[in-house]
C-alpha positions as a printed NumPy array, in Angstrom:
array([[  5.941, -15.444,  -3.994],
       [  9.376, -16.644,  -4.336],
       [ 11.994, -18.078,  -6.657],
       [ 12.31 , -21.955,  -6.829],
       [ 15.179, -23.873,  -8.972],
       [ 15.113, -21.071, -10.86 ],
       [ 11.716, -20.135, -11.771],
       [  9.062, -17.38 ,  -9.975],
       [  5.926, -19.655,  -8.747],
       [  3.042, -18.226,  -6.899],
       [  1.616, -20.419,  -3.785],
       [ -1.972, -20.359,  -3.076],
       [ -5.244, -22.519,  -3.084],
       [ -6.485, -24.455,  -4.908],
       [ -9.109, -24.268,  -7.554],
       [-11.88 , -25.68 ,  -5.633],
       [-10.848, -25.372,  -2.173],
       [-14.053, -23.779,  -1.036],
       [-11.669, -21.34 ,   1.585],
       [-10.37 , -19.541,  -1.706],
       [-10.755, -15.648,  -2.345],
       [-12.636, -15.758,  -5.442],
       [-13.48 , -12.16 ,  -6.414],
       [-11.516,  -8.235,  -5.625],
       [-14.86 ,  -7.896,  -3.353],
       [-14.24 , -11.334,  -1.192],
       [-10.607,  -9.953,  -1.141],
       [-12.12 ,  -6.283,   0.147],
       [-14.448,  -7.539,   2.391],
       [-11.278, -10.013,   4.111],
       [ -8.565,  -7.126,   4.107],
       [-11.297,  -5.517,   6.139],
       [-11.98 ,  -8.535,   8.676],
       [ -8.658,  -8.945,   9.237],
       [ -7.603,  -4.962,   8.952],
       [ -4.499,  -5.359,   6.963],
       [ -2.835,  -7.355,   4.518],
       [  0.305,  -8.233,   1.927],
       [ -0.406,  -8.838,  -1.44 ],
       [  2.538, -10.925,  -1.469],
       [  3.747, -13.654,   1.029],
       [  6.129, -13.093,   4.093],
       [  7.377, -14.341,   6.853],
       [  3.972, -14.514,   8.52 ],
       [  2.264, -18.067,   7.012],
       [ -1.321, -16.963,   5.782],
       [ -0.534, -13.726,   5.339],
       [ -0.74 , -12.532,   2.39 ],
       [ -3.551, -12.028,  -0.529],
       [ -1.165, -14.895,  -2.432],
       [ -2.061, -17.659,   0.052],
       [ -5.718, -17.139,  -0.395],
       [ -5.961, -17.228,  -3.643],
       [ -5.434, -19.464,  -6.789],
       [ -1.755, -19.327,  -8.105],
       [ -3.263, -20.024, -11.944],
       [ -4.774, -16.67 , -12.725],
       [ -1.429, -13.972, -11.758],
       [ -0.479, -11.629, -14.609],
       [ -3.299, -12.949, -17.178],
       [ -4.924,  -9.684, -17.742],
       [ -8.016, -11.673, -16.994],
       [ -9.821,  -8.714, -14.339],
       [-12.482, -10.942, -13.099],
       [ -9.34 , -13.943, -12.163],
       [ -6.309, -12.346, -11.787],
       [ -5.031, -11.003,  -8.016],
       [ -2.595,  -8.496,  -9.464],
       [ -5.937,  -6.829, -11.472],
       [ -7.841,  -6.617,  -8.263],
       [ -4.934,  -4.41 ,  -6.417],
       [ -6.336,  -2.056,  -9.116],
       [ -9.442,  -2.737,  -9.138],
       [ -9.514,  -2.636,  -5.31 ],
       [ -7.24 ,   1.116,  -4.948],
       [ -9.835,   2.352,  -7.374],
       [-12.585,   1.772,  -4.988],
       [-10.715,   3.546,  -1.951],
       [-12.51 ,   1.132,  -0.093],
       [ -9.148,   0.299,   1.659],
       [ -6.346,   2.35 ,   1.132],
       [ -2.94 ,  -0.074,  -1.381],
       [  0.376,   0.918,  -1.191],
       [  4.17 ,   0.094,  -0.188],
       [  2.622,  -0.73 ,   3.449],
       [  4.581,  -3.577,   5.477],
       [  8.988,  -3.886,   4.846],
       [  8.767,  -2.029,   1.609],
       [  6.565,  -3.974,   0.329],
       [  2.479,  -3.895,  -1.412],
       [ -0.406,  -4.252,   0.726],
       [ -3.777,  -3.152,   2.059],
       [ -4.659,  -1.031,   4.665],
       [ -8.293,  -1.33 ,   5.727],
       [ -9.861,   2.57 ,   6.633],
       [-10.972,   1.156,  10.109],
       [ -7.035,   0.407,  11.184],
       [ -5.25 ,   3.236,   8.728],
       [ -5.196,   5.764,  11.428],
       [ -3.303,   3.835,  13.561],
       [ -1.22 ,   2.723,  11.225],
       [ -0.487,   6.76 ,  10.586],
       [ -0.57 ,   7.786,  14.343],
       [  2.147,   4.857,  14.49 ],
       [  4.474,   5.032,  11.305],
       [  3.313,   9.452,  11.635],
       [  4.901,   9.143,  15.129],
       [  2.114,  11.752,  15.583],
       [  3.647,  14.147,  13.117],
       [  1.576,  15.122,  10.079],
       [  4.222,  15.705,   6.985],
       [  4.538,  19.785,   7.677],
       [  5.385,  18.962,  11.464],
       [  7.605,  16.492,  10.635],
       [  9.787,  18.87 ,   7.773],
       [  9.843,  21.933,  10.565],
       [ 10.927,  19.261,  13.592],
       [ 13.573,  18.959,  10.922],
       [ 12.967,  14.898,  10.483],
       [ 12.418,  14.758,   6.923],
       [ 15.059,  15.001,   3.751],
       [ 14.645,  17.54 ,   1.098],
       [ 13.308,  15.495,  -1.132],
       [ 10.505,  13.986,   0.805],
       [  9.514,  17.896,   0.521],
       [  9.466,  18.403,  -2.935],
       [  7.406,  15.129,  -3.568],
       [  4.653,  16.313,  -0.581],
       [  4.548,  20.056,  -2.134],
       [  3.028,  18.377,  -5.019],
       [  0.058,  17.493,  -3.716],
       [ -0.634,  21.391,  -1.915],
       [ -2.73 ,  21.945,  -5.648],
       [ -3.112,  18.347,  -6.75 ],
       [ -5.003,  15.891,  -5.089],
       [ -3.564,  13.243,  -7.171],
       [ -0.802,  12.698,  -9.28 ],
       [  0.768,   9.622, -12.023],
       [  4.369,   8.784, -10.836],
       [  5.736,   9.61 , -13.992],
       [  4.429,  13.77 , -13.447],
       [  5.614,  13.097,  -9.664],
       [  8.718,  12.624, -10.861],
       [  8.978,  15.743, -13.084],
       [  7.187,  18.242, -11.289],
       [  9.398,  17.013,  -7.879],
       [ 12.55 ,  17.421,  -9.921],
       [ 13.713,  13.637, -10.287],
       [ 15.34 ,  12.119, -12.898],
       [ 18.326,  13.306, -15.323],
       [ 20.763,  16.185, -13.624],
       [ 18.112,  16.428, -10.442],
       [ 17.043,  14.598,  -7.415],
       [ 17.627,  10.884,  -7.013],
       [ 16.029,   7.957,  -6.359],
       [ 12.682,   8.949,  -6.934],
       [ 10.968,   5.206,  -5.933],
       [ 12.959,   4.663,  -2.825],
       [ 11.87 ,   8.482,  -1.277],
       [  7.836,   7.637,  -2.727],
       [  8.397,   4.261,  -1.098],
       [  9.574,   5.789,   2.016],
       [  6.573,   8.258,   2.219],
       [  4.489,   5.142,   2.163],
       [  5.742,   3.569,   4.747],
       [  5.461,   6.665,   6.431],
       [  1.354,   6.216,   5.137],
       [  2.072,  10.185,   4.168],
       [  0.926,   8.734,   0.676],
       [ -1.314,   6.454,  -1.057],
       [ -1.436,   4.441,  -4.592],
       [ -4.449,   5.966,  -5.574],
       [ -4.936,   4.547,  -9.175],
       [ -3.956,   2.908, -11.623],
       [ -4.215,   4.146, -15.431],
       [ -2.495,   4.182, -18.76 ],
       [ -0.682,   6.787, -20.475],
       [ -2.702,   8.607, -23.1  ],
       [ -1.348,  10.133, -26.109],
       [ -2.321,  13.933, -27.838],
       [ -5.091,  12.026, -29.433],
       [ -6.818,  11.61 , -26.296],
       [ -5.945,   7.678, -26.936],
       [ -4.826,   5.126, -23.988],
       [ -1.092,   3.21 , -24.39 ],
       [  1.21 ,   1.822, -22.695],
       [  1.084,  -0.551, -19.035],
       [ -0.692,   1.329, -16.231],
       [  1.303,   3.384, -14.424],
       [  1.014,   4.393, -10.302],
       [ -1.294,   7.35 ,  -9.62 ],
       [ -0.381,   8.763,  -6.117],
       [ -2.356,  10.301,  -3.602],
       [ -2.458,  11.402,   0.461],
       [ -4.934,   9.432,   2.208],
       [ -6.328,  12.643,   3.125],
       [ -7.589,  13.984,  -0.122],
       [ -9.452,  10.089,  -0.481],
       [-10.962,   9.704,   3.619],
       [-10.353,  12.969,   4.928],
       [ -8.343,  14.337,   7.166],
       [-10.44 ,  13.953,  10.632],
       [-10.719,  10.237,   9.421],
       [ -6.832,   9.656,   9.08 ],
       [ -5.949,  11.674,  12.155],
       [ -8.44 ,  10.177,  14.82 ],
       [ -6.063,   7.997,  16.466],
       [ -3.304,  10.95 ,  17.145],
       [ -5.274,  10.819,  20.359],
       [ -3.51 ,   8.221,  21.264],
       [  1.242,   7.356,  22.237],
       [  2.133,   6.063,  19.181],
       [  2.929,   2.957,  21.177],
       [  0.032,   2.401,  21.472],
       [ -1.14 ,   2.702,  17.98 ],
       [  1.473,  -0.246,  17.746],
       [  0.301,  -2.4  ,  19.94 ],
       [ -3.388,  -2.444,  19.025],
       [ -1.488,  -3.333,  15.673],
       [  0.242,  -5.776,  17.197],
       [ -2.893,  -6.88 ,  19.038],
       [ -4.603,  -7.608,  15.681],
       [ -2.194,  -9.325,  14.149],
       [ -2.117, -12.243,  17.03 ],
       [ -6.177, -12.307,  17.154],
       [ -5.662, -13.689,  13.542],
       [ -2.296, -15.083,  12.851],
       [ -1.785, -16.435,  16.337],
       [  1.577, -18.658,  15.947],
       [  3.319, -15.581,  14.615],
       [  6.016, -14.512,  16.794],
       [  6.507, -11.086,  17.913],
       [  9.213, -10.865,  15.608],
       [  8.261, -11.976,  12.329],
       [  5.57 ,  -9.205,  12.824],
       [  7.699,  -6.427,  13.219],
       [  9.499,  -7.566,  10.522],
       [  6.358,  -7.44 ,   8.186],
       [  5.73 ,  -4.344,   8.915],
       [  8.565,  -3.084,   8.344]])
């Protein structure tokens, strides 16, 4: 996605291109094959969902054809993780590869250990504390419960993005708000959760047995296997 001549332009494949991804399940299959994938175009050619789908149906609300809708469906399935994992931008990580991202990004720290070693801010702690009692929270619920907003803590979106980049949080679903009559209204809202609540601690921490730098090189190796022309500096930039 880019701004060209003052307009947002999507870069993708022609409708009739046989390599075009045609459904959310096909996208899941490709994420599982590649291991991890940003949602939008970036410095590495071809390394995005955008570039392998048709620009025709983005933001149309057509759940059969719209990749923006697919991201909601995919997050809900729990088959792969969705969140802001790539240089603070949205994307997917497969269940197989998430543990290596967790080991690399967390540098061997569960969040409690990071806090105890004074490596996490109080704002991060206030957010993560909410998941001790709740498995998942709407973004507006989390913001209020953690004390962000008017006369409270600032930069909620930035802190939540930081926690996603560190793999402590994922976007588990997108749901509309409910009024007092139990009726849905408004646009779908992000629902946050920990990856441990989705897949279990044993799955998420399985790569803790190796050094974080080893996990980083493993991820870069997977990158190079599928995107042979990508420069290392560009790979590191996209990873963030």
